[in-house]
C-alpha positions in Angstrom: -22.5 82.2 9.9 -26.0 80.9 9.6 -28.5 82.6 12.0 -29.2 79.3 13.9 -25.4 78.7 14.5 -24.0 79.6 17.8 -20.6 81.4 17.8 -17.7 79.4 19.3 -16.9 79.9 23.0 -14.5 82.7 24.0 -11.0 82.1 22.8 -12.0 79.6 20.1 -12.4 80.2 16.4 -14.0 78.0 13.8 -11.8 77.9 10.7 -12.9 76.9 7.2 -10.3 76.4 4.5 -11.2 75.9 0.9 -8.4 74.9 -1.4 -8.0 73.4 -4.9 -6.3 70.3 -3.4 -6.4 68.3 -0.2 -2.6 68.8 0.2 -2.9 72.6 0.1 -5.7 72.6 2.7 -3.7 70.3 5.0 -0.7 72.6 4.7 -2.7 75.6 5.8 -4.2 73.6 8.7 -0.7 72.5 9.7 0.5 76.1 9.8 -2.4 77.0 12.1 -1.7 74.0 14.4 1.9 75.1 14.7 0.6 78.4 16.3 -2.6 77.3 18.1 -4.0 74.3 19.8 -6.6 72.8 17.4 -9.1 70.1 17.0 -8.8 67.3 14.5 -9.6 68.6 11.0 -12.7 67.5 9.1 -12.6 67.5 5.3 -15.3 67.6 2.8 -15.5 67.9 -1.0 -15.8 71.6 -2.0 -17.7 71.2 -5.2 -17.8 69.5 -8.5 -14.4 70.9 -9.6 -12.5 68.7 -7.1 -11.7 71.2 -4.5 -11.5 70.5 -0.7 -13.1 72.2 2.2 -11.5 71.6 5.6 -12.9 72.6 9.0 -11.1 72.8 12.3 -11.5 74.7 15.6 -8.5 76.6 17.0 -8.0 77.6 20.6 -6.5 81.1 20.6 -6.0 81.1 24.4 -3.4 78.2 24.2 -0.5 78.1 21.9 0.5 74.8 20.4 3.2 72.9 22.3 6.6 73.5 20.8 7.4 70.7 18.4 10.9 69.3 19.1 13.2 69.2 16.2 13.9 65.8 14.8 17.5 65.9 16.0 16.4 66.3 19.7 13.9 63.5 19.4 16.3 61.1 17.7 19.1 61.4 20.3 19.8 58.1 22.0 19.5 57.9 25.8 22.5 57.2 28.1 21.0 53.8 28.7 21.3 52.7 25.1 23.8 49.9 24.6 26.2 49.6 21.7 24.7 47.6 18.9 26.4 44.4 17.9 27.3 45.7 14.4 28.9 48.9 15.8 32.7 49.1 16.3 
């Protein structure tokens, strides 16, 4: 941390990810978001070799909302009608 930078407020952490590819950096950020509430990520080039630097802020006082499995979110409601091509 630079001397002029202020530390994040209590319960928050500034995370910097440096990876060889944007995909690898996004995967790490996604793993953090599955555990903690987080801000939108900001990405930057990490150098002349093509790396990626990704920044985000995580809130360690709030866990991320549980993501519903695709099967739960894809269930049809009781109000759905039979489609015309269904038997």
